[in-house]
C-alpha positions as CSV (number, residue, x, y, z in Angstrom):
1,M,120.8,156.6,94.2
2,S,119.8,155.5,90.7
3,L,116.6,154.8,88.8
4,S,117.2,151.1,89.7
5,A,116.0,152.2,93.2
6,L,112.5,152.3,91.8
7,L,111.8,148.7,92.9
8,G,108.6,147.3,91.7
9,Q,108.1,149.9,89.0
10,P,109.9,148.4,85.9
11,R,107.8,150.3,83.3
12,A,108.3,153.7,84.9
13,S,112.0,153.0,85.3
14,S,112.3,151.9,81.7
15,L,110.3,154.9,80.3
16,L,112.2,157.5,82.3
17,G,115.6,155.8,81.7
18,G,115.0,155.7,78.0
19,A,114.1,159.3,77.8
20,L,117.2,160.4,79.7
21,A,119.6,158.2,77.7
22,S,118.2,159.5,74.4
23,G,118.0,163.1,75.5
24,R,114.3,163.3,74.6
25,V,113.0,164.4,78.0
26,H,109.4,165.5,77.8
27,H,108.6,169.0,79.1
28,A,105.9,167.7,81.5
29,Y,105.2,164.4,83.1
30,L,102.2,163.1,85.1
31,F,103.2,160.4,87.6
32,A,99.9,158.7,88.3
33,G,99.4,156.0,90.9
34,P,98.4,155.3,94.5
35,P,100.2,156.9,97.4
36,G,103.4,155.3,98.7
37,V,104.5,153.4,95.6
38,G,107.5,155.5,94.5
39,K,106.2,158.6,92.7
40,T,108.1,161.1,94.9
41,L,111.3,159.0,94.8
42,A,111.0,158.9,91.0
43,A,110.6,162.7,90.8
44,K,113.7,163.2,92.9
45,L,115.7,160.8,90.8
46,L,114.6,162.4,87.6
47,A,115.6,165.8,88.9
48,Q,119.0,164.5,89.9
49,A,119.5,162.8,86.5
50,L,118.7,166.1,84.8
51,N,121.3,168.0,86.8
52,C,123.9,165.4,87.6
53,E,127.5,166.7,87.5
54,S,129.4,163.4,87.5
55,P,132.1,163.0,84.8
56,A,129.9,160.6,82.9
57,A,126.9,163.0,83.0
58,V,129.2,165.9,81.8
59,D,130.4,163.7,78.9
60,L,126.8,162.8,77.9
61,A,125.8,166.5,78.0
62,K,128.1,167.2,75.1
63,R,125.9,164.8,73.0
64,G,122.7,166.3,74.3
65,A,121.8,163.3,76.5
66,F,121.4,162.7,80.2
67,L,122.8,160.1,82.6
68,D,120.0,157.6,83.2
69,E,121.6,156.5,86.5
70,P,122.3,159.7,88.5
71,C,125.4,159.3,90.7
72,G,123.8,160.6,93.8
73,A,127.2,161.7,95.1
74,C,128.1,164.9,93.2
75,P,127.2,168.3,94.8
76,S,124.2,168.7,92.5
77,C,122.7,165.3,93.3
78,R,123.3,165.8,97.1
79,R,121.5,169.1,97.1
80,I,118.3,167.6,95.6
81,S,116.1,165.9,98.2
82,D,112.4,165.3,98.7
83,D,113.0,166.3,102.4
84,V,112.3,170.1,102.6
85,K,114.9,170.4,105.4
86,R,117.6,169.0,103.2
87,H,116.7,170.2,99.8
88,A,118.9,173.1,98.6
89,H,119.1,173.0,94.8
90,P,118.2,176.3,93.3
91,L,116.9,174.8,90.0
92,V,114.6,172.3,91.6
93,L,111.3,173.5,93.1
94,W,109.0,171.3,95.1
95,V,105.5,172.7,95.2
96,D,103.3,171.7,98.2
97,T,100.1,173.2,99.7
98,E,100.4,176.9,100.7
99,A,100.2,175.9,104.4
100,A,103.1,173.4,104.0
101,M,105.2,175.8,102.0
102,Q,104.6,178.5,104.6
103,A,105.4,176.1,107.5
104,A,108.7,175.3,105.7
105,G,109.5,179.0,105.4
106,L,109.4,178.8,101.6
107,Y,106.3,181.0,101.0
108,Q,104.4,183.8,102.7
109,P,101.0,184.8,101.4
110,E,100.7,188.4,100.5
111,G,98.7,190.7,102.8
112,E,96.5,189.3,105.5
113,R,95.5,186.2,103.5
114,S,95.7,182.8,105.3
115,A,97.6,180.0,103.7
116,S,95.5,177.5,101.9
117,R,95.6,173.7,102.5
118,A,95.8,173.3,98.7
119,V,97.9,174.5,95.9
120,G,96.2,177.9,95.3
121,V,96.4,180.3,92.4
122,R,98.3,182.8,94.5
123,L,101.0,180.3,95.1
124,I,101.4,179.6,91.4
125,R,101.5,183.3,90.6
126,E,103.6,184.6,93.5
127,L,106.1,181.8,93.7
128,V,106.1,179.2,91.0
129,I,105.9,181.4,87.9
130,P,108.5,183.9,89.1
131,R,110.9,181.1,90.1
132,L,110.7,179.4,86.8
133,A,111.2,182.7,84.9
134,L,114.7,182.9,86.4
135,K,117.6,181.9,84.1
136,A,119.1,178.5,84.9
137,M,122.5,179.0,86.6
138,G,124.8,176.2,87.8
139,G,122.8,173.4,86.3
140,R,121.3,172.0,83.1
141,R,117.6,172.0,83.6
142,K,115.0,173.5,85.9
143,V,112.6,171.0,87.4
144,C,109.2,171.9,89.0
145,I,107.6,169.1,91.0
146,V,104.1,169.4,92.3
147,R,103.5,167.0,95.1
148,D,100.5,164.7,95.4
149,V,98.1,167.3,96.9
150,E,95.0,169.1,95.9
151,M,95.3,171.9,93.3
152,T,92.4,174.4,93.1
153,E,90.7,174.9,89.8
154,A,92.0,178.5,89.6
155,A,95.6,177.2,90.3
156,Q,95.2,174.6,87.6
157,N,94.1,177.3,85.1
158,S,97.1,179.4,86.0
159,F,99.4,176.4,85.8
160,L,98.0,175.4,82.5
161,K,99.2,178.7,80.9
162,T,102.8,177.8,82.0
163,L,102.5,174.3,80.6
164,E,101.3,175.8,77.3
165,E,104.2,178.1,77.0
166,P,106.9,176.5,79.2
167,P,110.1,178.3,80.1
168,P,113.1,177.1,78.3
169,D,115.1,174.2,79.8
170,T,112.3,173.3,82.2
171,T,110.6,170.0,83.1
172,F,107.4,169.8,85.1
173,V,106.5,166.7,87.1
174,L,103.0,166.4,88.6
175,L,102.4,163.7,91.2
176,S,98.9,162.5,91.6
177,S,97.0,159.6,93.2
178,M,93.8,161.1,91.6
179,P,94.9,162.2,88.1
180,D,91.3,162.5,86.9
181,A,90.9,165.4,89.4
182,L,93.2,167.4,87.1
183,K,91.8,169.3,84.2
184,A,91.8,167.3,81.0
185,T,93.8,170.1,79.3
186,I,96.6,169.7,81.9
187,R,96.6,165.9,81.5
188,S,96.7,166.2,77.7
189,R,99.9,168.3,77.9
190,C,101.7,165.8,80.2
191,L,103.3,162.4,79.4
192,R,101.6,160.0,81.8
193,V,103.8,157.6,83.7
194,T,101.7,155.0,85.6
195,F,102.9,153.7,88.9
196,Q,101.3,150.4,90.0
197,P,100.8,149.0,93.6
198,L,104.0,147.3,94.6
199,P,104.2,143.5,94.9
200,L,103.1,142.4,98.4
201,E,106.3,140.3,98.8
202,L,108.4,143.4,98.2
203,V,106.5,145.6,100.6
204,A,106.5,142.9,103.3
205,E,110.3,142.5,102.9
206,R,110.9,146.2,103.2
207,V,108.5,146.6,106.2
208,Q,110.0,143.6,108.0
209,K,113.5,145.2,107.7
210,A,112.4,148.7,108.5
211,R,110.2,147.9,111.5
212,G,111.9,144.8,112.8
213,L,108.7,142.7,112.5
214,G,108.2,139.0,112.0
215,A,107.5,137.8,108.5
216,E,103.8,137.1,109.1
217,E,103.1,140.5,110.7
218,A,105.0,142.2,107.9
219,R,103.0,140.4,105.2
220,L,99.8,141.4,107.0
221,L,100.8,145.1,107.0
222,A,101.7,144.8,103.3
223,A,98.3,143.3,102.5
224,L,96.4,145.9,104.5
225,A,98.3,148.7,102.8
226,G,97.3,147.4,99.3
227,G,100.8,147.4,97.9
228,S,101.7,150.8,99.2
229,L,105.1,150.8,101.0
230,G,104.5,154.2,102.5
231,A,101.1,153.2,103.9
232,A,102.5,150.0,105.3
233,L,105.3,151.8,107.1
234,E,102.8,154.2,108.7
235,I,100.2,151.7,110.0
236,D,100.0,152.1,113.8
237,P,99.7,148.8,115.8
238,K,96.7,150.4,117.5
239,T,95.0,150.4,114.1
240,L,95.5,146.7,113.9
241,A,93.8,146.2,117.3
242,K,90.9,148.4,116.3
243,R,90.5,146.5,113.0
244,R,90.2,143.2,114.8
245,E,87.7,144.7,117.2
246,W,85.5,146.1,114.5
247,I,85.7,142.9,112.4
248,A,84.8,140.7,115.4
249,A,81.7,142.8,116.1
250,F,80.7,143.0,112.5
251,S,81.0,139.2,112.1
252,R,79.4,138.3,115.4
253,L,76.1,140.3,115.0
254,A,73.1,138.4,113.7
255,G,70.8,139.7,111.0
256,D,68.0,140.6,113.6
257,D,70.2,142.2,116.3
258,Y,69.0,145.7,115.8
259,A,70.5,146.9,119.1
260,G,73.9,145.3,118.3
261,W,74.1,147.0,114.9
262,L,73.1,150.4,116.3
263,G,75.7,149.9,119.0
264,L,78.4,149.3,116.4
265,A,77.3,152.5,114.6
266,S,77.6,154.4,117.9
267,A,81.1,153.0,118.7
268,L,82.5,156.2,117.0
269,G,80.5,158.5,119.3
270,D,77.4,160.7,118.7
271,R,79.1,163.0,116.1
272,P,81.8,161.0,114.3
273,T,83.7,162.8,111.6
274,A,83.5,161.7,108.0
275,A,87.1,160.4,108.3
276,D,86.2,158.3,111.3
277,A,83.1,156.8,109.6
278,T,85.0,156.2,106.4
279,E,87.7,154.4,108.3
280,L,85.1,152.0,109.8
281,L,83.5,151.5,106.4
282,D,86.9,150.9,104.8
283,T,87.5,148.1,107.3
284,C,84.1,146.6,106.8
285,E,84.2,146.8,103.0
286,T,87.7,145.2,102.9
287,W,86.5,142.5,105.2
288,M,83.4,141.8,103.1
289,H,85.6,141.5,100.0
290,D,87.6,138.9,101.7
291,V,84.5,137.1,102.9
292,M,83.1,137.1,99.4
293,R,86.3,135.7,98.1
294,V,86.2,132.9,100.6
295,A,82.6,132.2,99.8
296,A,83.6,131.8,96.2
297,G,86.4,129.4,97.0
298,A,89.4,131.7,97.1
299,E,91.6,133.0,99.9
300,P,91.4,136.3,101.7
301,S,93.5,138.9,99.9
302,V,93.8,141.5,102.7
303,N,92.9,140.2,106.1
304,V,95.2,137.2,105.7
305,D,95.4,136.7,109.5
306,L,91.6,136.1,109.8
307,A,91.1,133.4,107.2
308,R,89.2,131.1,109.7
309,E,86.9,134.0,110.7
310,A,86.2,134.8,107.1
311,G,85.3,131.2,106.4
312,A,82.8,131.2,109.2
313,L,81.0,134.3,108.0
314,A,81.2,133.1,104.4
315,D,79.3,130.0,105.4
316,R,76.6,132.1,107.0
317,L,76.2,134.7,104.2
318,G,77.3,133.0,101.0
319,V,78.3,134.9,97.9
320,E,74.9,136.7,97.5
321,G,74.8,137.8,101.1
322,S,78.3,139.1,100.9
323,L,77.6,141.1,97.8
324,F,74.5,142.5,99.4
325,R,76.4,143.8,102.3
326,L,79.1,145.2,100.1
327,G,76.6,147.1,98.1
328,V,75.1,148.6,101.2
329,L,78.5,149.7,102.6
330,E,79.5,151.3,99.2
331,R,76.3,153.3,99.2
332,A,77.0,154.6,102.7
333,R,80.5,155.6,101.7
334,H,79.2,157.5,98.6
335,A,76.7,159.3,100.8
336,I,79.3,160.3,103.3
337,D,81.6,161.5,100.5
338,G,78.6,163.6,99.4
339,N,78.6,165.3,102.9
340,A,75.7,163.2,104.3
341,Q,75.7,162.9,108.1
342,P,78.1,160.1,109.0
343,R,76.4,158.6,112.1
344,L,73.0,158.5,110.3
345,Q,74.6,156.7,107.2
346,L,76.3,154.1,109.4
347,E,73.0,153.4,111.2
348,R,71.0,153.1,108.0
349,A,73.7,150.8,106.5
350,F,73.8,148.5,109.4
351,L,70.1,148.4,109.9
352,A,69.8,147.4,106.2
353,F,71.5,144.2,107.2
354,C,68.5,143.6,109.4
355,G,66.1,143.7,106.5
356,I,64.9,147.3,106.4
357,E,66.7,148.1,103.2
358,A,63.5,149.1,101.5
359,L,62.9,151.8,104.2
360,S,66.4,153.2,103.7
361,L,66.0,153.3,99.9
362,A,62.6,155.0,100.1
363,S,64.1,157.6,102.4
364,E,66.9,158.3,100.0
365,A,64.6,158.6,97.0
366,A,62.5,161.1,98.9
């Protein structure tokens, strides 16, 4: 599989291909972009290209360059995989959370310490640094790929020291959907490669083939996933049914139906988790974005199967009413992200639609 497999990412393919062909590979890359758009695949292909053993790659090695289209068939390429069960290349290290590494049998925390659900400082010190210190044997370049997971501040500080004084013949690749969560000193030492959301047509085509769906349903999944092929492939049909149910209730309720709005807030139960509440808010926010677009004379961008329903609500609310609801929903999301009680925030948000926004704001100010 070659870099041309990075469909929908022409800039990333061009940048990485050019670096390989010229032999000027940076010692550290930051692949930044939303989940499911090709960052992991790009990291695997880069690792294969840096260690490809095909005749063409061997010939280029004599001139200090790398094959920009790894063969995918030589023993080295076949041993490099983003699937932990299939990966077997000694020079390529995939770094995941401590818990994931332990579950895969690749790491065992010292002593009685439990494995963290993040990349912790112990993992960097006990596994990553010792592995990278080993001399490269049977390949051209060591590659350390940090998956798109949380890295603690202590781990970042430890990792930074390695970036500042990298081992010879080593390339680091950090995958992140939230690059700003990384320390500025780490970002400054990496060459940033930006991955964009994939074209909806491309995602729909791939989803249609992979899941055996009709063209209309595949396009809906692509739109709901926001250009993320990975997310589109993972959407459960039950999620679609729940989305329709929530949107129907959200659109049906009148501005003075206090009981109805409180009922919608209680649909998740007495003690909904932050994730449950955020899922409901995500659905409502996306819906209101579409309603606002329709009120402004455009077409829905996500809920493409509910254009008629969006038009009906747009006629009731108009642009200003849609913007008002969006603002209320966004405040509720920020509050939940800040560890506010989810059920309470849903109730306050929905009651704000009934005209008691001033009460909610006064309570927040207090």
